N, C-alpha and C positions, 0 to 999 in steps of 0.2 A: 523977883527972879523970874526970868522968862524960861519956863520949863521946856517948851518945844525947841528952842534954839540953843539951849545950854548944853555944853559938852561935859559939864561936871555935875553929874547926878549921883547921889550916894543914897544907899539905903540907910534908914535909921529906924528908931522905934515906931515912928508914925508913917514911914514911907516904905512900902514894899515894891520892888521892881520885879516884874514878871516878863519872861521871854526875852531877856537881854542876854547875849552871848550864849544862846542855847546851841546845843549840839544838833547839827543837821543830819537827818537820816537821808542819805543819798540813794535815790532809786537806782543809780548806775552801779552801785556796789551790790545790789541784790541779785542773787542768782538762785533760781528754784531748781532743786535737783530733778533730773530727768532719768527715766529708765528707758532702755532701748532693747527691743527684740531684734536680733541680727541673724539672718539666714545667709550662710556662705555658699559659694558656688559648689562646694563639696556636699551640700545639703545638710551639713552639721549646723546646729543653731544653739544660741544661748541668749540669756538676758544679761545685759551690762547695767549695773546700778551705781557704780562708783565714779565713773568718768565724766558723765554728761550732765549739763545744766541747760536751762532755757536759753543760754547764750551760745552754746557750742554744739548742740545736738545735731545740727545739720552741716557742720564743717568738715568732718572726716567720715566718709562712708566706708564701711568695712565689708559689707556683704552685697548680695544681689537683691535682698528684700529686707527692709527695716521698718519697724514701727516704734515711734518715739512718743512718750507722754510723761506728764508730771509724775514723780515717783509715788507719793503716798495717796494721790487722788483716786487711783483705780482699785485699790485693795478691797474696799467694800463691794465694788461692782463685780470683781472677778473671783471672789472667794469660793463660789460654788463651781466655777469653771476650771480651777486649777492654776490661776494666775496668768500673768502676761505670757509666760512661756507657752502654755497651751493655746491661749488666744492667738499668739503669733503663728503657731503651727497651723491652726485652723484657717486663719486668714491667708497664709502663704499657700495652703492647699487649695482653697477656694479660688484664689487668684491665679492658680496654675504654676506657681514656682516650686511647689512640693508635690510630686506625683503620688507617692505613697509614704506612709509613716506608720509604724506599729502603734504609736500612741493614738492614732486616728482610726484604728481597726477595731471592729466590733468583737474580734476574737481575742483581744488582749485582756489579760487578767493580772491580778497581783497576788503573790503568795504571802504567807505569814510574815516573812522577813521584809516585805515591801518591794521585792524584786518583780519586775514586769515580765510576764511570760505569755506565750501563745497557747491558747487552749487546743489548737489543732496541730501542735508541733509533731506529734506522732503520725498523724494522718498525712501531712504534707511533706514530712522529712526535713523540716527546718530545725535549726537549733532551738532548744526549749526557750532560752531567755532572749528577750528582744535586743539586748545589747550585742549579742553574738550573731544576730540575724541580718541578712542582706535583704531588706524589704523590697528592693527593686526586682528581685527574682522570685518573690513569693506569689504564688498563683491563688492563694486563698484570701488575699486582702479584700475586705469589704468595709466600706466606711461606716463608722459608728454615727449614724444620722442623728440620733438623740443627743449625743455628746456635742456634735458639731452644731446642731441647732441651738442648744443651750448656750454654747460659747459665743456664737454670733449674736444671739439675743442679748447676752450680757454686754458684749462689745458695742452693739448699736445703742443700748440704753446709756452706756457711759458716754458715747460719742454725741448724744443729744445735748449734754450740758458742758462737756469739756473738750479741749482741743487735742487732736491726735494727728501726728504727722506720719503718713504712710509713704515710704519712698521705695522705688524699685529701680533696677538697673536700666530700665527703659525710660525712666524719668530724667530729663536733663537737670543739671545742677542749677 
């Protein structure tokens, strides 16, 4: 029997056939989850984790400044910096898209319940809690250089080994 040209090959006790009719794992079906920091023109921002993959993260731009990266890859890098949300705010601030933000101010603190507040709220007459504050009108804003430097250091360390897409409104599609 000519095994090479035969169309009738059967397994038996002495013959084991391997890799025939195997299931193909198609690379075109693979889609790595992506997360995206989005800063809107209203200067409100958030991180979207459920919608984007490596195939569609650059198809629909929602904000004026966006940072996209693989979902789980950055968690070990950004754990000390507060995650992609904080990294995104710092990058947007340093790139000039975010002028002031309570989260980047050295006078921000956290109370026992986890709410962010301004240490100088009595002195400057602002509302106590950052959620109620209009940071654009705050005269006491001072950047928290230690936190900003730590966040940028973590981001740069991540960027050495992994891909990051930074898009802004001035970048053509």
